[in-house]
C-alpha positions in Angstrom: 124.4 48.6 143.6 126.8 45.8 144.2 129.5 47.7 142.4 129.3 50.5 145.0 130.4 48.4 147.9 133.2 46.1 148.6 132.5 42.3 148.7 133.4 42.1 152.4 130.5 44.5 153.2 128.0 42.0 151.7 129.2 39.3 154.1 128.7 41.6 157.1 125.0 41.9 156.4 123.0 40.4 159.2 120.3 39.1 156.8 122.3 38.2 153.6 119.8 35.5 152.5 116.6 36.6 154.3 113.9 37.8 152.0 111.0 40.2 152.2 108.0 40.2 149.9 108.5 42.5 147.0 105.6 43.9 144.9 106.3 43.6 141.2 102.9 44.3 139.6 99.3 45.3 140.4 96.5 44.2 138.1 93.5 46.5 138.5 90.1 44.7 139.0 88.0 44.2 135.8 84.5 43.2 137.2 83.0 42.8 133.7 85.7 40.2 132.9 85.6 38.5 136.3 89.1 39.7 137.2 89.7 40.7 140.8 92.5 43.0 142.1 95.7 40.9 141.8 99.1 41.5 143.4 102.2 39.9 141.8 105.1 39.4 144.2 108.7 38.1 144.2 111.4 37.5 146.9 113.3 40.7 147.8 116.4 40.6 149.9 117.0 42.7 152.9 120.3 43.8 151.4 118.5 45.2 148.3 116.0 47.1 150.5 118.9 48.5 152.5 121.0 49.5 149.6 118.2 50.9 147.3 115.1 51.9 149.2 116.7 53.0 152.4 119.7 54.5 150.8 117.4 57.1 149.1 116.9 58.7 152.5 120.6 59.4 153.1 121.8 62.9 153.5 123.3 64.0 151.2 121.2 61.9 148.7 122.8 59.7 146.1 122.3 61.3 142.7 122.2 58.0 140.8 119.6 56.6 143.1 117.5 59.7 142.8 117.6 59.5 139.0 116.5 55.9 139.2 113.7 56.9 141.6 112.3 59.5 139.2 112.6 57.2 136.2 110.7 54.4 138.2 108.0 56.9 139.4 107.3 57.9 135.9 106.7 54.3 134.9 104.7 53.3 138.0 102.4 56.3 137.8 101.7 56.2 134.1 98.0 55.5 133.2 97.3 51.9 132.3 95.4 48.8 133.3 98.2 47.5 135.5 101.0 49.0 137.6 104.4 47.5 136.9 107.3 48.2 139.4 110.6 48.5 137.5 112.4 48.9 140.9 112.5 47.1 144.2 109.4 47.8 146.3 109.0 46.0 149.7 105.4 45.3 150.7 104.2 46.4 154.1 101.0 46.1 156.1 100.1 49.4 157.7 97.1 49.5 160.0 95.3 52.1 162.0 93.9 50.9 165.3 90.6 51.7 167.0 90.2 50.7 170.7 87.1 49.1 172.2 86.0 52.5 173.5 86.2 54.1 170.1 89.6 55.8 170.2 91.9 56.1 167.2 95.6 55.6 168.2 97.9 58.4 166.9 101.6 58.3 167.3 104.5 60.7 166.5 107.3 59.3 164.4 110.8 59.9 165.8 112.9 62.4 163.8 116.0 60.2 164.1 114.3 57.4 162.3 112.0 59.1 159.8 113.3 61.5 157.1 109.8 62.9 156.7 109.4 63.5 160.4 112.5 65.7 160.2 110.6 67.9 157.7 107.5 68.1 160.0 105.5 65.1 158.7 105.4 63.3 162.0 101.9 62.1 162.9 101.0 58.6 162.0 99.0 55.5 162.9 100.2 52.1 163.9 100.9 49.2 163.0 103.6 49.0 160.2 104.7 45.4 159.5 106.9 44.2 156.6 105.8 41.0 154.9 108.3 38.1 155.1 108.6 35.7 152.2 108.9 32.6 154.3 106.6 33.7 157.1 103.7 35.3 155.3 103.2 33.2 152.1 101.3 29.9 152.5 100.3 27.6 149.7 101.2 30.3 147.2 99.0 33.0 148.8 99.9 36.1 150.8 98.6 36.0 154.4 97.7 39.7 154.9 95.6 39.0 158.0 98.3 36.8 159.6 100.9 39.6 159.0 98.6 42.2 160.6 98.1 39.9 163.7 101.9 39.4 163.8 102.5 43.1 163.8 100.2 43.9 166.8 101.5 40.8 168.6 105.2 41.9 168.2 104.7 45.6 168.8 101.9 45.7 171.4 101.5 42.1 172.6 97.9 42.0 171.3 96.6 38.4 171.2 94.5 37.1 168.3 91.4 36.8 170.5 91.8 40.5 171.4 91.3 41.6 167.8 87.7 42.3 166.7 88.0 43.1 163.0 90.6 43.6 160.3 89.7 45.4 157.0 91.9 46.5 154.1 91.0 49.6 152.0 93.8 50.6 149.7 97.4 50.2 148.4 99.9 53.1 148.8 103.2 53.8 147.1 105.6 55.5 149.5 107.1 58.3 147.4 110.2 58.8 149.5 111.6 55.3 149.1 109.3 53.5 146.6 108.1 50.8 149.0 104.4 49.9 149.0 101.8 49.3 151.7 98.4 47.7 152.1 96.4 50.2 154.2 93.8 48.9 156.6 91.9 49.4 159.9 92.0 47.1 162.9 89.4 47.3 165.7 90.3 45.8 169.1 88.6 44.4 172.1 91.1 46.3 174.2 90.4 49.7 175.8 92.5 52.9 175.6 93.8 52.4 179.2 94.9 48.9 178.5 96.5 49.7 175.2 98.2 52.8 176.6 100.0 50.7 179.1 101.2 48.2 176.4 102.5 51.0 174.2 104.6 52.3 177.2 105.9 48.8 177.9 106.4 47.3 174.4 106.4 49.9 171.6 109.8 50.7 170.1 111.0 53.9 171.7 113.4 54.5 168.9 110.6 54.6 166.3 108.0 56.7 168.1 108.0 59.5 170.6 105.9 57.6 173.1 105.0 60.5 175.5 103.1 62.2 172.6 100.9 59.2 171.9 97.2 60.3 171.5 93.9 58.5 171.8 91.3 60.5 170.0 87.6 59.8 169.7 87.0 58.8 166.1 84.2 61.3 165.7 86.6 64.1 166.8 89.6 63.2 164.6 88.7 65.2 161.6 87.9 68.3 163.6 91.1 68.1 165.7 93.6 67.0 163.0 92.3 67.9 159.6 90.5 71.3 160.0 91.0 74.5 161.9 94.3 75.7 163.3 95.0 73.0 165.9 96.7 70.5 163.6 97.4 70.8 159.9 97.1 67.8 157.7 100.5 68.8 156.4 102.0 67.6 159.7 101.0 64.0 159.0 103.2 61.3 157.6 101.6 60.6 154.2 100.5 57.0 154.8 99.5 57.8 158.3 97.2 60.5 157.0 95.8 58.1 154.4 95.1 55.5 157.1 93.4 58.0 159.4 91.1 59.3 156.6 90.4 55.7 155.5 89.4 54.9 159.1 87.0 57.8 159.1 85.6 56.8 155.7 85.0 53.2 156.9 82.9 54.6 159.8 81.0 57.0 157.5 82.7 60.0 159.2 84.5 61.3 156.1 83.6 61.3 152.4 86.6 60.4 150.2 86.8 62.3 146.9 
């Protein structure tokens, strides 16, 4: 990757020495042996994410990167007791949000930012927060809950005492650029009306189409978005769809298969 750019470009990078959290291996839980789910991580530079993971989304795509992607996918998805990442994979926290009056927040990804949104996969949930090596690791342990709180604080000015619960339910591999995400659900002590105003004031307008934001009663989400002709599940961003279904599953409104 370094050979593809001139040295002067490296020095232009605004975060040449900043590091994200990169996922290198997942050990599956083995209850009989007393082993819990374990994530292995390492520092991952912003430069690497930009030149590898994000570069995969360029149009036209880079043939060499796509070949590396397919080779990496084959290794990651092969059946075994652990998942090893032979490629850079930045780790994110991706949460769905339920308001105090029982509404799931659904946003539309902006086509200018998301390659998948340009192909019709636009509906998602919020929040999406990248883990920082210096900020989110304390005493050798990842602070998932702290990162989730930081995400809603940054994007929506939600204070810690306005959060009711935070739960994590799964790990996703993002097929388009090989980053990974912990998927979870956050319930708030904030109502739809209050949160709607904060989205208008604070959410990034370059990332989401804010005038299409929806607040849907959780017991109506499946009917309105995953069945019938109103909304097809194919119009969801993949991890957004997973978060929405995990939210319904956590509330016993949907049976995962």
